N, C-alpha and C positions, 0 to 999 in steps of 0.2 A: 599773544591777540587781543589782550584786554586793554593793550595801550594806543591801539588803531580802533578808532568809532566809528559805528554806524553811520551810513548815510550821511556821508561828509561833513560830521560834527566835528567842532572843534573842543578841545577841552573843557572850555568856558559856558557852556550852554545850560541851561534848566529846564527842567521835565514838568509840567502840570497834567491834571486831570480837572477838565471842566464840564461836569453831569448835567449842567444846565445850559451847556451850549455857546456858543461864542458868535457875536454880530462878526459876521465877513467883513463887512465894511470897516467897522473899529478894528480888527486885527491887521488890516491891510495896512490902516493909516497908524498904525503902531510901526510896523515895520519902514513904512517911509519915512519917521523921525527919524529912525537911526541908520539910514542910508549909507550915511558917513563913513561908518563902523563896519557894512557889510554884513545885511541882517539876513538870517535864513529861517523861515517858521515853518516847521512841519507838523501835517496834521496826521496822527495814525489812526487807519481804521482795521480790522481784523483778516486776516487772510493775507498780511504783508504788502498793504495797500496804503501810501502816503502821501497828502496830498505834499505839495512845494509850492512857495512863495520866496525866492531870491529880490532884495532891493540891494543893489550898490557890491552886486557880487555875481559870481557864475556858480551854476549847479551845473557841473559836468562830470558825472562817472564815467566809467569806461565804457565808451558807447563800441559797439560792435556793428551798427547798422543806422542809418539815417542821422540826424542832430538831437541834440538835447534842448532844454527850453532855453529861450529866448528875451531879453529885456520885452523884445515886442508882444511874446507872448503873454506876460504879464500884465503890460499895460493895457493889452489889448480885451483882457480876459476871455482868451480862448480856451476854449474844451478839448485840450490835448494832455497828451499821455506820454511816456517812455516805460517800457516792460523790460525785464529782463529776457534773456535768449530763454530758458526754460517755462516762459509763460506765454508764448505766441501760440498754443494750443487755446489760449481765453479769446483771441481776434474776431471778429466778425465782421463780413464786407456789408459794408452799407453805401450803395451811392459809388460805388469802386473803391471807396477809401477801407482801410484796415483801421477798426475802433474796437473800444472794451469797454463795458457795464461797469458803473460806477455809480452808486447809490442810485439805479433806475436813471440813468443817462448816460449817452455813448460820448465816450471821449476819442477823439482823433488820435491814432498812436503814428507820431511823428518820428521812431527810432530804438533800437532796441540796445542794452547796455549786459555788460556782465559784470555778475557781484563778485565783491571782493572774496575771497577764501577765506575769511575772518569767519569762525564757526563759536565763537562768544558772543561779537558784537556784530550781528545778524544784519545786512541790508535789505532794505526792502523789497519787495518783487514787481511793484508796479507804482511809478511816481505821475501824480497826476497835477495840472495845473490849480492851485486852490484858488487862485483869483477869478476864476470861472465862476462859483457861487454870488460872485459879486453884484453881478445882472439880476439875481432872482430878489426881489424886496422882502425883508424880515426874515432873511434864511440865517438860523442859529446852526451851529454844527459843536455836535458833541464828541467827545474823545479824548485821546492825551495829544497834546500838544510840546512840541520842541523847542525851542527859542535859544537861537543863538545871533549874540552879535560883538562878538572879539570881545575886547575890553569893555563895552558897555553891558552887557548881556545882564549883569547885575540889576542897571536902572532899568533895561527894557524887561526886566524878570518882575520887578516890581510896578512898571507901569501895567503890566497883564492883569497882576493879582488885584488890584485897583478898579481895574475895566471889568472883570469877568468873579465870578466866585470858583476859583481855581483851587484846588488840593494840590499842595507839593509832592512831586515823585521823585525827583533826581535835583541834586546841586554839585556844583562843580566838588566839593569836597568829597564826593562819592567817590572820586577818582583817585582818591590817596591809593598807595600800593597796599596798603592791607583790604580793604575796600575791593582794590583789581583783583588781589589773590583770592577772597571770597568768590567773588562771581565768576574766575577763572573754575575753581575748586568746584562749586555749586552746579555749573554748567557742564562740567566734564566729571561728574560725581558717578556717574552711570558707565563711563567707560575707566576710570581710574580704580575705584574702588573691587571691581573684580579681579583687575590685573595685581592690586596689592595682595589680596588672600592667595593668589596662584602664584607670588612670588614666596610669600611667607610660607604657603604649603611646601611650595618645591625646596626650601632653604632647610625646613625641619626636616624634611625627605631625606635629603641630601646627608645631613650630621649625621640620621640616623642608620642611613645605610655603610657610612664610613666607618660608624663604630663597628658594626657587625661585621665589617668585613676585615676592620682590624684584628677583632676579636677571634676571628675565625683563623689568621695565621699567627695567635699567639706561640703555637707547640713549633711554627718554621720560625718565627723570631729567637725564641730560647733556646732552640739548636743550632742556628747560624752565630748566636751569643758564646755558645760553648764553644763551639770550633774557632772563638777567637775575630769574629766579626765584630767592628769596632760600632760606636752609635753613629759616628755622622754615614760610616757605611750603611748600616740600616735604615738609616733615614733617606739616605740615596736612592737605595733599591726601593724602599717601601713608593716614594715620590714619582720613581719612574713606571711603576707599576698605576698608580693613581691619576697620574696625567694620560698615561694610553687608556685605562677604561673611561677616565671621562671625557677624551678625544671622541672616543667611537661612541659614548651616549650622545655626544655634543653633536656629529653626523645622522645616529638616527634619528635622533628628536628633530633637525632640521629637515629632515626629509620627511619626517611626518607631518612638520607643522608647514611645509612648503604645498602639499598636497592638499590637507586640510585646509589652506587658506585660498587654493584654488576654488573647492568646493562650495566654501562660504562665501567668496565673491561671484559664483553663479548663482549661489541664492538669493544674495542681495538683490543683485542686476534684475532677478526674477521678479523679485518683490516687489521691487520700484516699477520695473513695468506694468505688472498687473494692477499697482497702485496707479500709477498714471493712468491707466486707461479707466478705472472706476471712477477717477475723479473727472476725467473729459464726461465722461459719462452723466455724472451728476451736475458738471458745469453746462452742456448741453440739455438738459433739463430745466436748469434754471433759467437758461438764455430762452430757451422756447416758451414758458411762464411768463417771462416778462415782455416776450415780442408779443405774446396774445394779450397781456396785460394794456400795451400799450394799445395794442389795433382797436382793445373796447374801449379805452379811455379816447381816442379820435374818433373812431364813429360815435359815442356817445356826444362828443363836441360836434360833429356834422350834424347830428339828430336835431342838436339842442340848436344852432345856426337855422336850418330848415323851417323849425317851428316860429322862431324871431323874424322868418321873413314871410310866412302864411301870416 
């Protein structure tokens, strides 16, 4: 899973944090400078939201409905976005259009996509048109940026650092096998470590049970040996009994695991369901608060206009 990267990035991408913010106009000009190399610039926000600007290439995740971004969307600086199938609860109808709130601005949702099943390098939940901010003067966007221009990624990264006060987060060297293995283990530590401990406990317990089982049959083995049984015959007899015991234990254990997995799955689905309900309630509260704030600002501007007219 670590070999396949998130958000349609190639293995040559660079990533930087820009605490003081990046000027959108300068950022888009850098992308256009390397258009012939097929440039992709991503800006990451919290909650799996990602700004996108593509120059000389397409940005086409696996769409399930609608469409992805077109060249005309980036050039016209339209407030458009695409969302994952699992994020449709964040939509709000405005003038008959499905919209989503990002940075206190509503973006029209033009399509939905299916995220990849990569659990290490996860795709974003929402992609929005980064060029939409170019229409606003002196806008500087803080956050983490990913820069991908294929073979020209290193030069694009150098120009980016010269233009902004940026701290390096990721370089292509970070995708070496050693680092990818470390990433996989780090991301899967919660799942792997208990599994390793369980396997070790099972092995130790199996060895202990086997030794006790053989020790209890010591008198039987001695008697068979006195009666003329050969070593190979004794080994065959023990092996047959042991295989039968292990098979019965496996069938019983498999049945227990199957029943337990069923109940665990029900618990996980219930937990996800109620978590989604709580998240939807929080999102609804946030949307209502933002709507009230927007209405208050609109009323304030109307009052100012009336006062100027008077």
